[in-house]
N, C-alpha and C positions, 0 to 999 in steps of 0.2 A: 297624170290622173285618169283618165279613160282606161289605159292597160292595167290600172290597178283596181278599177271597178268591174271590169270586165271577168278580170282574175279571181276576185272575191265571190263575185256569184258563181263562178265555175265552183269554186271552193264550198258553197253551200249546196251546190247541185249535188257532188260527190256524198255530201253527209246525209244530205237529205234521201237521196235513193237507197244508200246502205241502210240507214234506218227504216225505210218504206218502200217496197218494191213499186207499188201504184199511187201515181198523184193525178190529181184532178188540175188541171192547167191553174185554175183561179186560186187554189190550194198554193201549188208549187209557186206560183209569182209572189203570193202574199208572203210565203215562207221566207223566200229568196230576197224580199224587199225589192222586186223592178216590176215594167209593168208587162203585159202579154209579148209585144213584139220582143224586147231585150231579151225576156226569158227563151221565145222562139229562138234569137239566133245564137244564145250560150249552149241551149237544146243541141242544135248543128254544128256548132264545135265540138262537143265532147262524141258526136255521131261521127264527125269526120277524123277524129284522133281512134276512133273503133272501137268507141264503148257503146255496146247494143243496147240502143233505147228503141224503144215501140212508139208509135203515136197509133192512137185508135180515137175516131170519131163517133160520139153517141149525142146528137143535134139535141139540146145546144151546148152539150160540153167535149172538154177533149181532155182524154187521158194520155199520160207516158209512164210506161213502167221499165223494168230491166228483169232479164229472167232470173231465178233462182241459182245461187251459187256465183252468180258474174262477178263478185270480187271475193277474195284476190287473185283470183287462177290466171293464167296467162292469156296474153291477148286480148285485156280488157280497155286497153288503149290508155290506161293511166300515165305508162311511162314516157309516151310520146306528149304530155302535156305540158306545160312549164312548172315543172314541181317544187323547183325552191320557193317561187313566189306563193306557189299555192300553199307550201307548208307553211311558208311566214305567216298567212292569212289565215290557213285552219287554227295557226296556234292564237288568234284573235277570237276563235270562235267558243262558246260556250264546252264544258269540256263534257266527252260525253264518249260512251263504249264507239261508236261509230267514228267518231273523230281520231280518237287514238288509234284506231285501224289503218285509216287512211294516211294518216300523219307518220307511222312506222313504216308502210308501205313505200312513201314517196323518199323519207330520206333515207331509206336504205337502198333505193334506186339512186338517189342524189350520191350518195356517198359511201355505199357499199357496207354501210354497219347502220345498228340501230339506234332512233332516236331514243330518246328519253323523257318519260311522259312528263307532260305538265297539265296542271287544270285551271289558267289562266290564261288573260291575254298578254301579247307582246308590247313590248314598247323599246324598240331600238331602231336607230335609224337606218334604212336601208344603206345607205353607202357603208357602214360597220360592217352591218351583216355580209352584203357583196364579199368584204376583203375576208372573211373570216370565212364562207361557205367557200370562196376559191382556194384558200389555203387548203382546207382540209381535202375538197376535190384534189388538188395537184401536189397534195404531200408536201407543203412548203413551209417554212416556219414563220411565224408573224412576228415583227419588231411593233411594240402599242406601249401608250401610255397608259397607264392602270391606276387606278384610285383604289387603296386598300382602306375600308370602312374601319376594319380592328386597327389598323395602326394610324389611322386618319393622315395621311400621308398620298404624295402622287408619285411613281417613279415610272421608270421606263423597263418594259419588261421583252425578252423574246421566248415567246412558247410554241410549242408543235401543239397544234389542237388534233383528239382525237375520237370526240362527238361533240354532236351539238344539242342542247335541249330548248325547244321553243317554247316559250311560255314568258310567264312576268313572275319572278324578271327570267329573260331570257340568258341562260347560263351555255356552258360549255366546258369541257373536261379537256386539260391541255396540260402536256408534260414543259415544267417551267423549268428552262434552261438556267435558271440560276440557283434556284434549291436542289435542281436534278430529283423531283418526285412529281407524283403527279398532284393538281390542284383542281379546283372549281373556280373559275371565275366566271363574274356579271358581265356581258355585254354590253349594258347600260352604263358601266363604268371605264369602258375601253373608249381612248382618243386616239383620233391618227393613227390607225392600224394602218401597214404596210407588210407587202409578202418582202422576208428577208434570204434574200439568195447567196447572201454571204454566209449564213448559217446552216446546220445539217440539220435536218428535218430528223426528231426523234421518234421514233416508233414503238409504240408499247403494245405487248402481247393483248391478244383483245380477250383474252381468260382475265389478265390481271385488270384492264378498263374495268372489265364487266364486273369484277368484283370489289374495285374501287366505288362503282355506281351503287352497288348494292347493298353496301356497309355504310353509305352515305346517307345523311337525315337532312332534307331539305337544303339541298345544295350544298352542305356544308360538310367537311373530312376533317379531323387531327388527328393524327398517330394511326396507331394499330386499331384493329377492330376489338372490341371489349364484348364478352358476354354480359347483358343486362337482365333483369329483371325485378319485376313489382307486382305488389297483388293490388288488383282493383275493386274495391266494394261491389258487392252484388248488384245493387240497385243503380248505380250507376255505369256498369262494365259493358252495356251495350253501345252506350255512345261515347265514351271513351276510347274503347277498342278501334270505334268507327274513325275517330276525330286525332289518331297517331300524326306525328309528324310526315310529310311527306316521302315518302323513299322506306318507310318503316317496315318489316315482314317480321311479324310476330309470332310465335308459338303459341298458342293459349290451352290451359289447362284450368278446367274448374276445379277448385276447391273450397273445402268447408268457408263460408262468408266472403267468396268472390270468386274471381278469375284471374288465374296469375299469368303474365304475359313477358315471355322470355324473347329474346332479339339480341343478335351480333352485330353491333355497330361502331363506327368512328367518329360518328356526331354525337359523342357524349354531350356534351355542353348542350346542344338545343334536347335532347333528351332531359337533362336536369332541368333547363327551365320550363318544358312541358309539364314535367311532374310537379314542379314548384307552383305552378298556377292549378293544378288541381287539390291542393292543400288536404284535408284528410281522407279525400276518397281513396288515396293510395298509400298505402303503407309496404313494410318488410322489401325494400329497396335494398338490391344489391348489384355490384358489389359495394363496398364499403366507401371507395371513392365517387360512387354516384351519389349513394347518400349523403355523404359529406358535403359534396357539392349542393345537393338539395336543401341542405340546411344552412347552409351560408347564403343562398340566394335567398331562400324565406327571410331570415334575420335581415339581410341587406333591405329587401322589401319592406319590413316592420319599420326598422328604423326612417327609411324615408317617407313612410307614410306617417308615423309619431310627429317628425319634424314639422310636416305639413299641415297637421291638427294644429300643434302649438302656436305656429305660425297665424295661422288663420281662425285660431278657437275664439267663441265670441265671450267679453266679459260677463264673468259670473253675476246672475241675477242677484240683488239683495234684497232680503227678507223686509216685508214692512215693519215700522214699530221699532 
């Protein structure tokens, strides 16, 4: 417990100094949720790792600061820290640009490949993460139990993990030995993972992994990427385009009556569910397969809603007389 608390404070300190280069001791302690003594100890840990933190006294206050450009230049000392623990804990902090910048650096240091951005906290046991991270570092396959929500069943899988994505849910991209293709897996659905020395690690080219991640939506990918587009009504276009499913990278063009968003994705089902929830705000959905899926989802939602209303509707009021 002590180590975890200390590492959490280090994580918060790194994010704080990346957001603001100068901190008053009382404000920094409050930001990290610790007392002054604990704060000084953790700052000393960072200094000993090589991170350039200066301390100045201006009675009755104490100030800590870092020089301009201290991160992510070489020699900042970040690599000397317990980067796996810090990466996990950073995933539990609120999403900020500073958090993502440090998280990407730490994970590339640990695994030699970039992390996948995520904006919510982690919820996976340390024992599961230990095995998954060790598998990536050592390029070894993992044999694990896995619960598939889409099929509603547990099964044994052997996978070669290519990338980690810290957050909630914490996910990883892996080559599935059973289906012989890249897939997304949720770490919180993994049980009893073990390194499998009897299997051969299947390395996928970083370019192919990157393309797979780029075409995914909200940790979902099915089949080949498809070019999709839809027109968003002008009045709602600003907030709609800011709330696209995670991973969506859309090209936007202004047209009469709204903004047209175009993106290429293998997560068509996720996009269809998102568009269904927007109702009449969107129109001119392409391709036809996406449009038909949105229509089907809308009919299903309407039928389910009508059924609930009929079951719970009040008895008609009879007129007097």
